[in-house]
One Martini backbone bead per residue (centre of mass of N, CA, C, O) as a GRO file, in nm:
protein
  288
    1MET     BB    1  21.032  16.653  -7.688
    2LYS     BB    2  21.007  16.469  -7.936
    3GLN     BB    3  21.063  16.693  -8.142
    4LYS     BB    4  21.348  16.756  -8.041
    5LYS     BB    5  21.466  16.474  -8.087
    6ARG     BB    6  21.401  16.455  -8.386
    7PHE     BB    7  21.561  16.707  -8.468
    8SER     BB    8  21.831  16.612  -8.355
    9GLY     BB    9  21.856  16.359  -8.535
   10TRP     BB   10  21.842  16.509  -8.807
   11SER     BB   11  22.088  16.695  -8.768
   12VAL     BB   12  22.294  16.471  -8.741
   13MET     BB   13  22.240  16.323  -9.008
   14ILE     BB   14  22.291  16.561  -9.200
   15SER     BB   15  22.577  16.630  -9.109
   16VAL     BB   16  22.704  16.351  -9.163
   17CYS     BB   17  22.617  16.326  -9.458
   18MET     BB   18  22.770  16.576  -9.572
   19VAL     BB   19  23.053  16.491  -9.487
   20LEU     BB   20  23.053  16.210  -9.630
   21PHE     BB   21  22.998  16.324  -9.910
   22VAL     BB   22  23.262  16.480  -9.942
   23LEU     BB   23  23.446  16.235  -9.899
   24GLY     BB   24  23.324  16.062 -10.128
   25LEU     BB   25  23.380  16.264 -10.357
   26PHE     BB   26  23.685  16.256 -10.319
   27GLY     BB   27  23.717  15.953 -10.364
   28MET     BB   28  23.603  15.958 -10.655
   29LEU     BB   29  23.820  16.146 -10.765
   30ILE     BB   30  24.055  15.953 -10.720
   31ILE     BB   31  23.951  15.720 -10.891
   32ASN     BB   32  23.920  15.882 -11.162
   33SER     BB   33  24.214  15.973 -11.179
   34GLU     BB   34  24.332  15.689 -11.201
   35LYS     BB   35  24.176  15.606 -11.455
   36LEU     BB   36  24.285  15.833 -11.638
   37THR     BB   37  24.583  15.763 -11.612
   38ASN     BB   38  24.560  15.474 -11.723
   39TYR     BB   39  24.442  15.552 -11.995
   40LEU     BB   40  24.683  15.723 -12.092
   41ARG     BB   41  24.904  15.502 -12.063
   42GLU     BB   42  24.759  15.289 -12.254
   43ASN     BB   43  24.766  15.516 -12.509
   44VAL     BB   44  25.069  15.470 -12.525
   45LEU     BB   45  25.266  15.395 -12.781
   46VAL     BB   46  25.443  15.101 -12.879
   47ILE     BB   47  25.679  15.079 -13.146
   48VAL     BB   48  25.764  14.794 -13.343
   49TYR     BB   49  26.030  14.758 -13.557
   50PHE     BB   50  26.115  14.599 -13.862
   51ASP     BB   51  26.247  14.443 -14.093
   52THR     BB   52  26.181  14.454 -14.433
   53GLN     BB   53  26.210  14.119 -14.477
   54ILE     BB   54  25.970  14.045 -14.326
   55SER     BB   55  25.722  13.833 -14.282
   56ASP     BB   56  25.391  13.790 -14.215
   57GLU     BB   57  25.418  13.531 -14.046
   58ILE     BB   58  25.635  13.631 -13.846
   59LEU     BB   59  25.483  13.880 -13.751
   60SER     BB   60  25.252  13.718 -13.621
   61GLU     BB   61  25.435  13.569 -13.418
   62ARG     BB   62  25.541  13.825 -13.273
   63ASN     BB   63  25.265  13.922 -13.179
   64ALA     BB   64  25.201  13.672 -13.002
   65GLU     BB   65  25.451  13.707 -12.819
   66ILE     BB   66  25.382  13.990 -12.702
   67ILE     BB   67  25.098  13.924 -12.577
   68GLU     BB   68  25.221  13.732 -12.344
   69PHE     BB   69  25.282  13.963 -12.188
   70ASP     BB   70  25.174  14.097 -11.892
   71TYR     BB   71  25.209  14.422 -11.980
   72VAL     BB   72  25.015  14.349 -12.219
   73LYS     BB   73  24.707  14.439 -12.365
   74SER     BB   74  24.791  14.506 -12.675
   75ALA     BB   75  24.832  14.392 -13.030
   76LYS     BB   76  24.930  14.532 -13.359
   77TYR     BB   77  24.986  14.443 -13.682
   78ILE     BB   78  25.187  14.600 -13.955
   79THR     BB   79  25.239  14.593 -14.262
   80ALA     BB   80  25.403  14.732 -14.520
   81GLU     BB   81  25.153  14.754 -14.704
   82GLN     BB   82  24.964  14.890 -14.496
   83ALA     BB   83  25.144  15.135 -14.440
   84ALA     BB   84  25.139  15.240 -14.733
   85PHE     BB   85  24.834  15.274 -14.757
   86ASP     BB   86  24.794  15.472 -14.518
   87TYR     BB   87  24.992  15.689 -14.626
   88LYS     BB   88  24.840  15.735 -14.892
   89GLU     BB   89  24.577  15.840 -14.759
   90ILE     BB   90  24.711  16.090 -14.633
   91LEU     BB   91  24.851  16.216 -14.895
   92GLY     BB   92  24.705  16.129 -15.182
   93LYS     BB   93  24.960  15.957 -15.277
   94ASP     BB   94  25.191  15.759 -15.470
   95PHE     BB   95  25.508  15.715 -15.343
   96ILE     BB   96  25.614  15.452 -15.480
   97GLU     BB   97  25.635  15.563 -15.771
   98VAL     BB   98  25.859  15.768 -15.696
   99LEU     BB   99  26.067  15.567 -15.538
  100GLY     BB  100  26.014  15.240 -15.630
  101SER     BB  101  25.957  15.184 -15.316
  102ASN     BB  102  25.910  15.051 -14.988
  103PRO     BB  103  26.023  15.212 -14.681
  104LEU     BB  104  25.825  15.074 -14.500
  105PRO     BB  105  25.791  14.908 -14.213
  106ALA     BB  106  25.715  14.677 -14.013
  107SER     BB  107  25.472  14.656 -13.734
  108ILE     BB  108  25.401  14.701 -13.369
  109GLU     BB  109  25.127  14.790 -13.172
  110VAL     BB  110  25.154  14.881 -12.826
  111LYS     BB  111  24.961  14.816 -12.532
  112LEU     BB  112  24.965  14.883 -12.198
  113ASP     BB  113  24.937  14.785 -11.866
  114ALA     BB  114  24.901  15.008 -11.613
  115THR     BB  115  24.916  14.798 -11.360
  116LYS     BB  116  25.216  14.670 -11.495
  117ILE     BB  117  25.388  14.916 -11.514
  118PRO     BB  118  25.687  15.016 -11.479
  119GLU     BB  119  25.873  15.286 -11.400
  120ASN     BB  120  26.081  15.151 -11.599
  121LEU     BB  121  26.049  15.144 -11.942
  122GLU     BB  122  26.326  15.041 -12.046
  123ASP     BB  123  26.287  14.739 -11.984
  124ILE     BB  124  26.070  14.688 -12.202
  125LEU     BB  125  26.228  14.793 -12.449
  126GLU     BB  126  26.455  14.585 -12.422
  127VAL     BB  127  26.281  14.335 -12.472
  128PHE     BB  128  26.181  14.418 -12.754
  129GLY     BB  129  26.472  14.456 -12.882
  130LYS     BB  130  26.538  14.127 -12.855
  131ILE     BB  131  26.368  14.064 -13.077
  132GLU     BB  132  26.353  13.907 -13.354
  133GLY     BB  133  26.386  14.162 -13.615
  134VAL     BB  134  26.440  14.411 -13.456
  135SER     BB  135  26.527  14.760 -13.498
  136VAL     BB  136  26.295  14.944 -13.350
  137VAL     BB  137  26.200  15.133 -13.050
  138ASP     BB  138  25.902  15.326 -12.999
  139TYR     BB  139  25.812  15.620 -12.794
  140GLN     BB  140  25.632  15.860 -12.591
  141GLU     BB  141  25.825  16.002 -12.368
  142ASP     BB  142  25.707  16.281 -12.292
  143ILE     BB  143  25.426  16.179 -12.208
  144VAL     BB  144  25.513  15.982 -11.987
  145LEU     BB  145  25.661  16.191 -11.808
  146GLN     BB  146  25.414  16.378 -11.766
  147ILE     BB  147  25.226  16.175 -11.635
  148ASN     BB  148  25.411  16.102 -11.392
  149LYS     BB  149  25.435  16.390 -11.283
  150ASN     BB  150  25.130  16.450 -11.243
  151LYS     BB  151  25.075  16.212 -11.052
  152LYS     BB  152  25.254  16.310 -10.818
  153VAL     BB  153  25.127  16.586 -10.772
  154VAL     BB  154  24.833  16.493 -10.730
  155GLY     BB  155  24.895  16.302 -10.493
  156ILE     BB  156  24.995  16.517 -10.292
  157VAL     BB  157  24.743  16.700 -10.297
  158MET     BB  158  24.534  16.481 -10.211
  159ILE     BB  159  24.655  16.413  -9.937
  160ALA     BB  160  24.630  16.697  -9.816
  161VAL     BB  161  24.321  16.725  -9.857
  162ALA     BB  162  24.237  16.471  -9.700
  163LEU     BB  163  24.345  16.564  -9.424
  164LEU     BB  164  24.180  16.822  -9.407
  165LEU     BB  165  23.897  16.689  -9.431
  166LEU     BB  166  23.928  16.507  -9.182
  167ILE     BB  167  23.955  16.733  -8.972
  168ILE     BB  168  23.692  16.882  -9.037
  169SER     BB  169  23.506  16.640  -8.989
  170LEU     BB  170  23.579  16.591  -8.695
  171VAL     BB  171  23.485  16.868  -8.588
  172LEU     BB  172  23.191  16.877  -8.692
  173ILE     BB  173  23.084  16.611  -8.573
  174ASN     BB  174  23.166  16.658  -8.280
  175ASN     BB  175  22.992  16.915  -8.238
  176THR     BB  176  22.718  16.788  -8.306
  177ILE     BB  177  22.720  16.572  -8.083
  178ARG     BB  178  22.757  16.764  -7.842
  179LEU     BB  179  22.490  16.919  -7.886
  180ASP     BB  180  22.303  16.675  -7.859
  181VAL     BB  181  22.389  16.600  -7.567
  182TYR     BB  182  22.346  16.878  -7.436
  183ALA     BB  183  22.027  16.876  -7.475
  184ARG     BB  184  22.047  16.593  -7.266
  185ARG     BB  185  22.193  16.635  -6.985
  186PHE     BB  186  21.957  16.600  -6.776
  187VAL     BB  187  21.888  16.309  -6.847
  188VAL     BB  188  22.164  16.191  -6.778
  189LYS     BB  189  22.168  16.284  -6.479
  190SER     BB  190  21.904  16.152  -6.384
  191MET     BB  191  21.992  15.859  -6.435
  192GLN     BB  192  22.231  15.869  -6.239
  193LEU     BB  193  22.067  15.943  -5.974
  194VAL     BB  194  21.887  15.661  -5.997
  195GLY     BB  195  22.139  15.433  -6.065
  196ALA     BB  196  22.258  15.428  -6.333
  197THR     BB  197  22.474  15.316  -6.536
  198GLU     BB  198  22.701  15.421  -6.754
  199TRP     BB  199  22.633  15.221  -6.993
  200PHE     BB  200  22.322  15.256  -6.982
  201ILE     BB  201  22.339  15.557  -7.073
  202ILE     BB  202  22.525  15.538  -7.333
  203ARG     BB  203  22.399  15.322  -7.523
  204PRO     BB  204  22.166  15.482  -7.667
  205PHE     BB  205  22.361  15.682  -7.804
  206MET     BB  206  22.523  15.470  -7.964
  207VAL     BB  207  22.291  15.345  -8.122
  208LYS     BB  208  22.193  15.603  -8.256
  209SER     BB  209  22.462  15.670  -8.397
  210LEU     BB  210  22.481  15.412  -8.561
  211VAL     BB  211  22.220  15.444  -8.725
  212LEU     BB  212  22.273  15.732  -8.839
  213THR     BB  213  22.538  15.657  -8.984
  214LEU     BB  214  22.427  15.441  -9.178
  215ILE     BB  215  22.221  15.626  -9.313
  216SER     BB  216  22.421  15.847  -9.400
  217THR     BB  217  22.599  15.666  -9.576
  218CYS     BB  218  22.385  15.583  -9.784
  219LEU     BB  219  22.312  15.869  -9.873
  220ALA     BB  220  22.597  15.967  -9.951
  221PHE     BB  221  22.658  15.744 -10.160
  222GLY     BB  222  22.419  15.802 -10.344
  223LEU     BB  223  22.509  16.094 -10.414
  224VAL     BB  224  22.780  16.018 -10.539
  225ILE     BB  225  22.670  15.846 -10.772
  226VAL     BB  226  22.491  16.062 -10.897
  227CYS     BB  227  22.718  16.270 -10.951
  228ASN     BB  228  22.889  16.087 -11.132
  229VAL     BB  229  22.676  16.045 -11.353
  230LEU     BB  230  22.613  16.345 -11.417
  231LEU     BB  231  22.904  16.426 -11.490
  232THR     BB  232  22.944  16.227 -11.720
  233ASN     BB  233  22.704  16.327 -11.894
  234TRP     BB  234  22.801  16.620 -11.917
  235VAL     BB  235  23.072  16.566 -12.061
  236GLU     BB  236  22.937  16.412 -12.311
  237THR     BB  237  22.793  16.670 -12.431
  238TYR     BB  238  23.099  16.763 -12.541
  239GLY     BB  239  23.221  16.480 -12.681
  240PHE     BB  240  23.318  16.303 -12.435
  241GLU     BB  241  23.428  15.970 -12.393
  242VAL     BB  242  23.396  15.856 -12.042
  243SER     BB  243  23.237  15.595 -11.965
  244SER     BB  244  23.473  15.389 -12.020
  245ILE     BB  245  23.658  15.507 -11.796
  246PHE     BB  246  23.410  15.552 -11.562
  247LYS     BB  247  23.320  15.281 -11.505
  248SER     BB  248  23.169  15.061 -11.323
  249ASP     BB  249  23.292  14.931 -10.996
  250ILE     BB  250  23.198  14.728 -10.752
  251THR     BB  251  23.455  14.695 -10.587
  252ILE     BB  252  23.530  14.995 -10.553
  253TYR     BB  253  23.257  15.086 -10.435
  254SER     BB  254  23.269  14.901 -10.187
  255ILE     BB  255  23.524  15.023 -10.067
  256LEU     BB  256  23.419  15.313 -10.042
  257PHE     BB  257  23.181  15.244  -9.856
  258ALA     BB  258  23.354  15.124  -9.628
  259ILE     BB  259  23.524  15.376  -9.570
  260ILE     BB  260  23.292  15.567  -9.500
  261THR     BB  261  23.178  15.400  -9.268
  262VAL     BB  262  23.431  15.386  -9.090
  263LEU     BB  263  23.474  15.689  -9.061
  264GLY     BB  264  23.203  15.753  -8.931
  265LEU     BB  265  23.232  15.564  -8.684
  266CYS     BB  266  23.516  15.678  -8.584
  267ILE     BB  267  23.381  15.960  -8.520
  268VAL     BB  268  23.098  15.925  -8.378
  269LEU     BB  269  23.133  15.721  -8.142
  270PRO     BB  270  23.354  15.865  -7.974
  271SER     BB  271  23.200  16.133  -7.949
  272THR     BB  272  22.960  16.017  -7.794
  273TYR     BB  273  23.106  15.896  -7.553
  274PHE     BB  274  23.262  16.155  -7.449
  275ALA     BB  275  23.016  16.346  -7.428
  276THR     BB  276  22.856  16.177  -7.219
  277LYS     BB  277  23.081  16.144  -7.003
  278LYS     BB  278  23.110  16.439  -6.933
  279TYR     BB  279  22.817  16.467  -6.790
  280LEU     BB  280  22.875  16.248  -6.569
  281ARG     BB  281  23.106  16.426  -6.420
  282LEU     BB  282  22.917  16.637  -6.355
  283ARG     BB  283  22.762  16.860  -6.184
  284ILE     BB  284  22.464  17.007  -6.151
  285ASN     BB  285  22.569  17.312  -6.147
  286GLU     BB  286  22.741  17.256  -6.427
  287LEU     BB  287  22.490  17.238  -6.639
  288TYR     BB  288  22.433  17.569  -6.651
   0.00000   0.00000   0.00000
């Protein structure tokens, strides 16, 4: 009997652990997708070009002014001389000798903070355009539009998949709990026949489910972290530096762990309660 109970407990814990692992893995996928989207948005440069006669001192002041904006992550100014030097390195020729002068303007390369970028980027470009000495504000519009479009599509797909996984998890865990209680239906009925109250009978099952769920959550979350680390290392073997993008964030991981725990408890505890209560309502001949 003890071996059967122990096996029953292990089967419940493994089933709950695997379901929560899949949910946690999906949650990690959502987190990493959001991080990747933010990384791509932050690496779309907004280039602010200035009049050719602007001095290096004023350019430095404009750079400091731009950095003060909340939605700006970083800003780097490039003087006309530096731009000419960089262009010369690319061409391999001194084009200034051919043209007689440097046609390249001074500029500031701006990277935006993805968490604070408004949906309408035109508002930011308009603010940059009003800075004194600015002639043109340029940015990779096609890339920004594609990123926003892909983010919406991925968001819709992930919501649909999340709902599907939640329904499947509910059914699987509920069936596992019902089978566990079914295996001990005669014990439940015997306790009721000797005068035990309903809550006295249900409480041990609830406590057991609570403990198994907490253990399963810890195991599932540990597996999720291990998979995330292994996947990151595997991707980096192909030359992609993604560790900086998918770096560990204790706050986000804590939230994910809390969500997995709450989901597990919200599924397991009600399933245990209603499955046990079901056999308390049955007559003895209906247990067979």
